[in-house]
C-alpha positions as a Markdown table, in Angstrom:
| # | Residue | x | y | z |
|---|---|---|---|---|
| 1 | Unk | -33.4 | 10.8 | -2.6 |
| 2 | Unk | -33.5 | 14.6 | -2.1 |
| 3 | Unk | -30.8 | 16.9 | -1.1 |
| 4 | Unk | -32.0 | 17.2 | 2.5 |
| 5 | Unk | -31.6 | 13.4 | 3.2 |
| 6 | Unk | -28.1 | 13.7 | 4.9 |
| 7 | Unk | -29.5 | 16.4 | 7.2 |
| 8 | Unk | -32.5 | 14.3 | 8.2 |
| 9 | Unk | -30.2 | 11.3 | 8.9 |
| 10 | Unk | -27.9 | 13.4 | 11.0 |
| 11 | Unk | -30.8 | 14.5 | 13.1 |
| 12 | Unk | -32.1 | 11.0 | 13.9 |
| 13 | Unk | -28.8 | 9.1 | 14.2 |
| 14 | Unk | -26.5 | 10.7 | 16.8 |
| 15 | Unk | -23.3 | 9.0 | 15.6 |
| 16 | Unk | -23.5 | 10.6 | 12.2 |
| 17 | Unk | -21.0 | 13.4 | 11.7 |
| 18 | Unk | -20.7 | 16.1 | 9.1 |
| 19 | Unk | -17.4 | 17.0 | 7.4 |
| 20 | Unk | -16.4 | 19.6 | 4.9 |
| 21 | Unk | -14.0 | 18.9 | 2.0 |
| 22 | Unk | -14.0 | 21.9 | -0.3 |
| 23 | Unk | -11.2 | 20.4 | -2.4 |
| 24 | Unk | -13.6 | 17.7 | -3.5 |
| 25 | Unk | -16.5 | 20.1 | -4.1 |
| 26 | Unk | -18.5 | 18.4 | -1.4 |
| 27 | Unk | -20.5 | 20.4 | 1.2 |
| 28 | Unk | -21.6 | 17.7 | 3.6 |
| 29 | Unk | -20.5 | 14.2 | 4.3 |
| 30 | Unk | -22.3 | 12.0 | 6.8 |
| 31 | Unk | -20.8 | 8.7 | 8.0 |
| 32 | Unk | -22.9 | 5.8 | 9.3 |
| 33 | Unk | -21.8 | 2.4 | 10.7 |
| 34 | Unk | -24.5 | 0.2 | 9.0 |
| 35 | Unk | -23.6 | -3.2 | 10.5 |
| 36 | Unk | -20.9 | -5.3 | 12.0 |
| 37 | Unk | -20.0 | -8.9 | 11.4 |
| 38 | Unk | -17.9 | -11.0 | 13.8 |
| 39 | Unk | -15.3 | -13.4 | 12.6 |
| 40 | Unk | -13.1 | -15.2 | 15.2 |
| 41 | Unk | -13.6 | -12.4 | 17.7 |
| 42 | Unk | -12.9 | -9.5 | 15.3 |
| 43 | Unk | -15.5 | -7.1 | 13.9 |
| 44 | Unk | -15.8 | -6.0 | 10.3 |
| 45 | Unk | -17.7 | -2.7 | 9.8 |
| 46 | Unk | -19.6 | -1.7 | 6.8 |
| 47 | Unk | -19.6 | 2.1 | 6.6 |
| 48 | Unk | -21.8 | 4.1 | 4.3 |
| 49 | Unk | -21.7 | 7.8 | 3.7 |
| 50 | Unk | -23.9 | 10.3 | 1.9 |
| 51 | Unk | -22.3 | 13.1 | 0.0 |
| 52 | Unk | -24.3 | 16.3 | -0.6 |
| 53 | Unk | -22.5 | 18.1 | -3.4 |
| 54 | Unk | -22.4 | 21.8 | -4.1 |
| 55 | Unk | -24.8 | 21.2 | -7.1 |
| 56 | Unk | -27.5 | 19.7 | -4.8 |
| 57 | Unk | -27.0 | 16.1 | -5.9 |
| 58 | Unk | -26.6 | 13.4 | -3.3 |
| 59 | Unk | -24.4 | 10.3 | -3.7 |
| 60 | Unk | -24.1 | 7.4 | -1.3 |
| 61 | Unk | -21.1 | 5.1 | -1.2 |
| 62 | Unk | -20.0 | 2.2 | 1.0 |
| 63 | Unk | -16.6 | 1.1 | 2.3 |
| 64 | Unk | -15.7 | -1.9 | 4.3 |
| 65 | Unk | -13.4 | -1.5 | 7.4 |
| 66 | Unk | -11.8 | -4.7 | 8.7 |
| 67 | Unk | -9.1 | -5.4 | 11.2 |
| 68 | Unk | -5.6 | -5.9 | 9.7 |
| 69 | Unk | -5.3 | -9.5 | 10.8 |
| 70 | Unk | -4.4 | -12.6 | 8.8 |
| 71 | Unk | -8.1 | -13.7 | 9.2 |
| 72 | Unk | -8.9 | -11.1 | 6.5 |
| 73 | Unk | -5.9 | -11.7 | 4.3 |
| 74 | Unk | -7.8 | -13.9 | 1.8 |
| 75 | Unk | -10.4 | -11.2 | 1.3 |
| 76 | Unk | -7.6 | -8.7 | 0.6 |
| 77 | Unk | -5.8 | -11.1 | -1.8 |
| 78 | Unk | -8.9 | -11.6 | -3.9 |
| 79 | Unk | -9.4 | -7.8 | -4.1 |
| 80 | Unk | -5.8 | -7.3 | -5.2 |
| 81 | Unk | -6.2 | -9.9 | -7.9 |
| 82 | Unk | -9.4 | -8.2 | -9.1 |
| 83 | Unk | -7.5 | -4.9 | -9.6 |
| 84 | Unk | -8.8 | -3.1 | -6.5 |
| 85 | Unk | -7.1 | -0.6 | -4.4 |
| 86 | Unk | -6.8 | -1.3 | -0.6 |
| 87 | Unk | -5.6 | 0.7 | 2.3 |
| 88 | Unk | -3.3 | -1.2 | 4.6 |
| 89 | Unk | -1.1 | -0.6 | 7.6 |
| 90 | Unk | 2.7 | -1.3 | 7.4 |
| 91 | Unk | 5.1 | -1.1 | 10.3 |
| 92 | Unk | 5.5 | 2.6 | 9.8 |
| 93 | Unk | 2.6 | 4.2 | 7.9 |
| 94 | Unk | -0.8 | 3.5 | 6.3 |
| 95 | Unk | -0.6 | 3.1 | 2.5 |
| 96 | Unk | -2.6 | 2.5 | -0.6 |
| 97 | Unk | -1.9 | -1.0 | -2.0 |
| 98 | Unk | -2.5 | -2.5 | -5.4 |
| 99 | Unk | -1.0 | -5.0 | -7.9 |
| 100 | Unk | 2.3 | -3.5 | -9.1 |
| 101 | Unk | 2.0 | -5.4 | -12.3 |
| 102 | Unk | -1.3 | -3.8 | -13.4 |
| 103 | Unk | -1.1 | -0.7 | -15.6 |
| 104 | Unk | -4.6 | 0.6 | -14.9 |
| 105 | Unk | -4.5 | 0.4 | -11.2 |
| 106 | Unk | -0.9 | 1.7 | -10.9 |
| 107 | Unk | -2.0 | 4.8 | -12.8 |
| 108 | Unk | -5.0 | 5.2 | -10.5 |
| 109 | Unk | -2.7 | 5.4 | -7.5 |
| 110 | Unk | -0.9 | 8.4 | -9.1 |
| 111 | Unk | -4.3 | 10.1 | -9.8 |
| 112 | Unk | -5.7 | 9.5 | -6.3 |
| 113 | Unk | -2.6 | 11.0 | -4.6 |
| 114 | Unk | -2.2 | 13.8 | -7.2 |
| 115 | Unk | 1.4 | 12.5 | -7.6 |
| 116 | Unk | 3.6 | 13.2 | -10.6 |
| 117 | Unk | 4.5 | 10.1 | -12.6 |
| 118 | Unk | 8.1 | 11.1 | -12.4 |
| 119 | Unk | 8.0 | 10.4 | -8.6 |
| 120 | Unk | 9.1 | 6.8 | -8.1 |
| 121 | Unk | 7.0 | 4.3 | -6.2 |
| 122 | Unk | 8.3 | 1.3 | -4.2 |
| 123 | Unk | 7.0 | -2.3 | -4.2 |
| 124 | Unk | 6.3 | -4.7 | -1.4 |
| 125 | Unk | 7.0 | -8.4 | -1.4 |
| 126 | Unk | 6.1 | -11.1 | 1.1 |
| 127 | Unk | 9.6 | -12.5 | 1.8 |
| 128 | Unk | 13.2 | -11.5 | 1.3 |
| 129 | Unk | 13.8 | -14.3 | -1.2 |
| 130 | Unk | 11.1 | -12.8 | -3.5 |
| 131 | Unk | 13.2 | -9.7 | -4.1 |
| 132 | Unk | 15.4 | -11.5 | -6.7 |
| 133 | Unk | 12.3 | -11.9 | -8.9 |
| 134 | Unk | 12.3 | -8.1 | -9.4 |
| 135 | Unk | 15.8 | -6.8 | -8.7 |
| 136 | Unk | 19.4 | -7.7 | -9.1 |
| 137 | Unk | 20.8 | -8.9 | -5.7 |
| 138 | Unk | 23.8 | -11.1 | -6.6 |
| 139 | Unk | 26.3 | -8.3 | -5.9 |
| 140 | Unk | 25.2 | -8.0 | -2.3 |
| 141 | Unk | 27.1 | -9.6 | 0.7 |
| 142 | Unk | 25.6 | -12.9 | 1.7 |
| 143 | Unk | 22.9 | -12.5 | 4.4 |
| 144 | Unk | 22.7 | -8.7 | 4.1 |
| 145 | Unk | 19.1 | -8.6 | 2.9 |
| 146 | Unk | 18.0 | -11.1 | 5.6 |
| 147 | Unk | 19.5 | -8.7 | 8.2 |
| 148 | Unk | 17.9 | -5.6 | 6.8 |
| 149 | Unk | 14.5 | -7.1 | 6.2 |
| 150 | Unk | 11.7 | -7.4 | 7.3 |
| 151 | Unk | 12.2 | -4.0 | 8.9 |
| 152 | Unk | 11.3 | -0.3 | 8.1 |
| 153 | Unk | 13.8 | -0.3 | 5.2 |
| 154 | Unk | 13.3 | 0.2 | 1.5 |
| 155 | Unk | 16.3 | -1.0 | -0.6 |
| 156 | Unk | 16.8 | 0.5 | -4.0 |
| 157 | Unk | 18.3 | -2.0 | -6.5 |
| 158 | Unk | 18.6 | -2.4 | -10.3 |
| 159 | Unk | 15.6 | -4.0 | -12.0 |
| 160 | Unk | 16.0 | -7.5 | -13.4 |
| 161 | Unk | 16.3 | -7.8 | -17.2 |
| 162 | Unk | 13.3 | -10.1 | -17.1 |
| 163 | Unk | 11.4 | -7.8 | -14.8 |
| 164 | Unk | 7.6 | -8.6 | -14.8 |
| 165 | Unk | 6.7 | -5.2 | -13.2 |
| 166 | Unk | 4.4 | -2.9 | -15.1 |
| 167 | Unk | 6.5 | -0.7 | -17.3 |
| 168 | Unk | 4.6 | 2.4 | -16.3 |
| 169 | Unk | 5.8 | 1.9 | -12.7 |
| 170 | Unk | 8.7 | 4.4 | -12.4 |
| 171 | Unk | 9.1 | 4.9 | -16.2 |
| 172 | Unk | 12.6 | 5.6 | -17.4 |
| 173 | Unk | 14.3 | 4.3 | -14.2 |
| 174 | Unk | 16.5 | 1.2 | -14.1 |
| 175 | Unk | 16.1 | 0.9 | -10.4 |
| 176 | Unk | 13.2 | -0.2 | -8.1 |
| 177 | Unk | 12.7 | 0.3 | -4.4 |
| 178 | Unk | 11.6 | -2.9 | -2.5 |
| 179 | Unk | 10.3 | -3.4 | 1.0 |
| 180 | Unk | 9.4 | -6.3 | 3.2 |
| 181 | Unk | 7.4 | -4.7 | 6.0 |
| 182 | Unk | 7.5 | -6.2 | 9.5 |
| 183 | Unk | 3.7 | -6.7 | 9.5 |
| 184 | Unk | 2.1 | -10.1 | 9.2 |
| 185 | Unk | -1.1 | -9.0 | 7.4 |
| 186 | Unk | 0.4 | -7.2 | 4.5 |
| 187 | Unk | 3.1 | -9.9 | 4.0 |
| 188 | Unk | 0.4 | -12.5 | 3.9 |
| 189 | Unk | -1.4 | -10.5 | 1.2 |
| 190 | Unk | 1.7 | -10.1 | -0.9 |
| 191 | Unk | 2.4 | -13.8 | -0.7 |
| 192 | Unk | -1.1 | -14.8 | -1.6 |
| 193 | Unk | -1.4 | -12.4 | -4.5 |
| 194 | Unk | 1.6 | -14.2 | -6.2 |
| 195 | Unk | 2.8 | -10.8 | -7.3 |
| 196 | Unk | 4.4 | -7.7 | -5.9 |
| 197 | Unk | 2.3 | -4.9 | -4.3 |
| 198 | Unk | 2.7 | -1.3 | -5.0 |
| 199 | Unk | 2.4 | 0.5 | -1.7 |
| 200 | Unk | 2.6 | 4.3 | -1.2 |
| 201 | Unk | 1.5 | 6.4 | 1.7 |
| 202 | Unk | -2.3 | 7.0 | 2.1 |
| 203 | Unk | -2.4 | 10.8 | 1.7 |
| 204 | Unk | -2.5 | 13.4 | -0.9 |
| 205 | Unk | 1.0 | 14.2 | -2.4 |
| 206 | Unk | 2.8 | 16.7 | -0.2 |
| 207 | Unk | 0.4 | 16.2 | 2.8 |
| 208 | Unk | 1.4 | 14.6 | 6.1 |
| 209 | Unk | 1.6 | 10.8 | 6.1 |
| 210 | Unk | -1.1 | 8.7 | 7.9 |
| 211 | Unk | -0.7 | 6.7 | 11.1 |
| 212 | Unk | -4.4 | 6.3 | 11.7 |
| 213 | Unk | -7.3 | 5.5 | 9.3 |
| 214 | Unk | -9.0 | 8.7 | 10.4 |
| 215 | Unk | -6.1 | 10.7 | 8.9 |
| 216 | Unk | -7.2 | 10.0 | 5.3 |
| 217 | Unk | -11.0 | 9.8 | 5.6 |
| 218 | Unk | -11.3 | 12.1 | 2.6 |
| 219 | Unk | -9.8 | 9.4 | 0.4 |
| 220 | Unk | -11.7 | 6.4 | 1.7 |
| 221 | Unk | -14.0 | 6.2 | -1.3 |
| 222 | Unk | -11.1 | 5.3 | -3.5 |
| 223 | Unk | -10.5 | 2.0 | -1.7 |
| 224 | Unk | -12.4 | -1.3 | -2.0 |
| 225 | Unk | -11.4 | -2.2 | 1.6 |
| 226 | Unk | -9.7 | -0.4 | 4.5 |
| 227 | Unk | -7.8 | -2.5 | 7.0 |
| 228 | Unk | -7.4 | -1.0 | 10.4 |
| 229 | Unk | -4.3 | -1.6 | 12.4 |
| 230 | Unk | -4.9 | 1.1 | 15.0 |
| 231 | Unk | -2.6 | 4.0 | 15.6 |
| 232 | Unk | 0.8 | 3.0 | 14.2 |
| 233 | Unk | 3.6 | 3.5 | 16.8 |
| 234 | Unk | 6.5 | 4.5 | 14.6 |
| 235 | Unk | 5.3 | 8.1 | 14.0 |
| 236 | Unk | 5.4 | 9.7 | 10.6 |
| 237 | Unk | 9.1 | 9.2 | 9.8 |
| 238 | Unk | 8.4 | 6.3 | 7.4 |
| 239 | Unk | 11.1 | 3.8 | 6.2 |
| 240 | Unk | 14.7 | 4.5 | 5.6 |
| 241 | Unk | 15.4 | 4.4 | 1.8 |
| 242 | Unk | 18.9 | 3.1 | 0.9 |
| 243 | Unk | 20.5 | 2.8 | -2.6 |
| 244 | Unk | 22.4 | -0.6 | -2.8 |
| 245 | Unk | 23.1 | -0.6 | -6.6 |
| 246 | Unk | 26.9 | -0.2 | -6.2 |
| 247 | Unk | 29.1 | -3.0 | -5.3 |
| 248 | Unk | 30.4 | -2.6 | -1.7 |
| 249 | Unk | 28.6 | 0.7 | -1.2 |
| 250 | Unk | 25.4 | 2.1 | 0.4 |
| 251 | Unk | 23.8 | 5.5 | 0.0 |
| 252 | Unk | 21.0 | 6.8 | 2.3 |
| 253 | Unk | 18.4 | 8.5 | 0.2 |
| 254 | Unk | 16.0 | 9.2 | 3.0 |
| 255 | Unk | 16.8 | 8.7 | 6.7 |
| 256 | Unk | 13.4 | 7.4 | 7.9 |
| 257 | Unk | 12.9 | 5.8 | 11.3 |
| 258 | Unk | 15.7 | 3.2 | 11.6 |
| 259 | Unk | 18.9 | 4.9 | 10.4 |
| 260 | Unk | 21.3 | 3.9 | 13.2 |
| 261 | Unk | 20.3 | 0.2 | 13.2 |
| 262 | Unk | 20.5 | 0.1 | 9.4 |
| 263 | Unk | 24.0 | 1.7 | 9.2 |
| 264 | Unk | 25.2 | -0.7 | 11.9 |
| 265 | Unk | 24.1 | -3.6 | 9.7 |
| 266 | Unk | 26.0 | -2.2 | 6.7 |
| 267 | Unk | 29.1 | -1.8 | 8.8 |
| 268 | Unk | 28.9 | -5.4 | 9.9 |
| 269 | Unk | 28.8 | -6.5 | 6.2 |
| 270 | Unk | 31.8 | -4.2 | 5.4 |
| 271 | Unk | 29.8 | -1.8 | 3.2 |
| 272 | Unk | 31.1 | 1.7 | 2.8 |
| 273 | Unk | 28.9 | 4.8 | 2.6 |
| 274 | Unk | 28.8 | 6.3 | -0.9 |
| 275 | Unk | 29.5 | 9.9 | -0.6 |
| 276 | Unk | 29.1 | 10.8 | -4.3 |
| 277 | Unk | 26.5 | 13.5 | -5.3 |
| 278 | Unk | 24.1 | 12.6 | -8.1 |
């Protein structure tokens, strides 16, 4: 394949587009929808793109884009078990997802995002009762977690002594952020993987978060599969992050998109806001 191939394809296929990503050293990227396959009324797309690099070499890669429905959960589960990285929608943002108990793949997430290893990552579990496998919850009021989750909330708790999480995940920290998104697809994947998922926003570190798969096209080639949930309605605020490590106290670390409702739940359970400064 010579260096003019992407140009010839673009001339003959009108739905090819050209993009420029100087940060990746790529001069032209052409996208092509090769085929679709129907499954129970849904369409899975196989998308290939040719990359004409600044040195004249051309590389072709393929990515699968599927609807984020439970019909495709088994496919995603097998990919997670195989150590792959997926892109998935949650109830707030699109995120990169992988097995939180795998050293190699967790480190890959940091590299893809250009994120410092000192910046903590949260995990995702399928159901509220799974949280106790990874974090200490016995100091919390009865029923609190069931009221908080599944919603756009990340609770920060102390790790269990017998924590099975990969040690490289948030090294040096005794706490872990846990979420149970209000999104059936990703919860089904977390359940089926029989592990916890590491999910972090699908963007380069410091860049705007993604609410549409088009927002992170420049990162598609890092994912085995991309699951499309359309444009997410919550905006780019993300989840509220709350520290619940202290008995009878809560501390908001990041306000997110559900602050008022979350604070009201804390008040109903007689928790007081922790006003101390770290």
